[in-house]
matplotlib code that plots the C-alpha trace (Angstrom):
import matplotlib.pyplot as plt

x = [-22.5, -19.9, -18.6, -15.7, -16.7, -20.0, -23.1, -25.0, -22.0, -20.9, -17.7, -19.7, -22.0, -19.1, -17.4, -20.8, -21.3, -17.9, -18.7, -22.0, -20.3, -17.6, -20.3, -22.2, -19.0, -18.3, -21.9, -21.6, -18.3, -19.8, -23.0, -21.7, -18.0, -17.6, -15.9, -18.1, -17.1, -13.5, -12.0, -8.4, -6.4, -3.9, -4.0, -2.0, -4.2, -7.4, -5.9, -5.0, -8.6, -10.0, -7.6, -8.8, -12.4, -11.6, -9.9, -12.9, -15.2, -13.0, -12.8, -16.5, -16.9, -14.4, -15.9, -19.4, -18.2, -16.1, -16.9, -17.1, -20.1, -21.9, -21.3, -22.7, -25.9, -26.5]
y = [114.3, 116.0, 119.4, 121.4, 124.0, 122.7, 123.8, 126.5, 127.7, 131.3, 130.4, 128.5, 131.4, 133.8, 131.5, 131.0, 134.8, 135.2, 132.6, 134.2, 137.6, 136.2, 134.5, 137.8, 139.5, 136.8, 137.0, 140.8, 140.3, 137.6, 139.6, 143.1, 142.9, 140.1, 137.5, 134.8, 135.6, 134.7, 134.3, 133.8, 130.6, 129.9, 130.4, 133.6, 135.3, 134.3, 135.5, 138.9, 139.1, 138.4, 141.0, 143.6, 142.8, 143.3, 146.6, 147.8, 146.9, 148.7, 151.8, 152.0, 151.7, 154.5, 156.7, 156.3, 157.0, 160.1, 163.2, 165.4, 163.3, 164.0, 167.8, 168.0, 166.2, 168.5]
z = [-91.9, -89.7, -90.9, -89.6, -88.5, -87.3, -89.3, -87.5, -85.4, -85.5, -87.3, -89.9, -90.4, -90.9, -93.5, -95.3, -95.5, -97.0, -99.6, -100.6, -100.8, -103.2, -105.3, -105.6, -106.7, -109.3, -110.5, -111.0, -112.9, -115.1, -115.9, -116.3, -117.0, -119.4, -117.2, -118.7, -122.3, -122.2, -125.7, -124.6, -124.4, -121.6, -117.9, -117.9, -120.4, -118.6, -115.3, -116.9, -118.2, -114.7, -113.2, -115.7, -114.8, -111.1, -111.9, -113.9, -111.0, -108.5, -110.8, -111.1, -107.3, -106.7, -109.4, -107.9, -104.3, -104.9, -102.8, -105.9, -107.1, -103.8, -104.0, -107.6, -106.6, -103.6]

ax = plt.figure().add_subplot(projection="3d")
ax.plot(x, y, z, "-o")
ax.set_aspect("equal")
plt.show()
């Protein structure tokens, strides 16, 4: 009934936007990078698999946004 921060306040909207952004990120990782197909046992191995998925996601973002890519297309 009573939330902290109050629903509809600017602080609540900011926290909710962060939540939806992180869920979109996890959705991309599950769909495209194999985070939903974990075949490892143990917390450390699963954490390593998640870290590798994050590294792959960041590497693709960096590769797409390099200046050399923009010069080739122009």
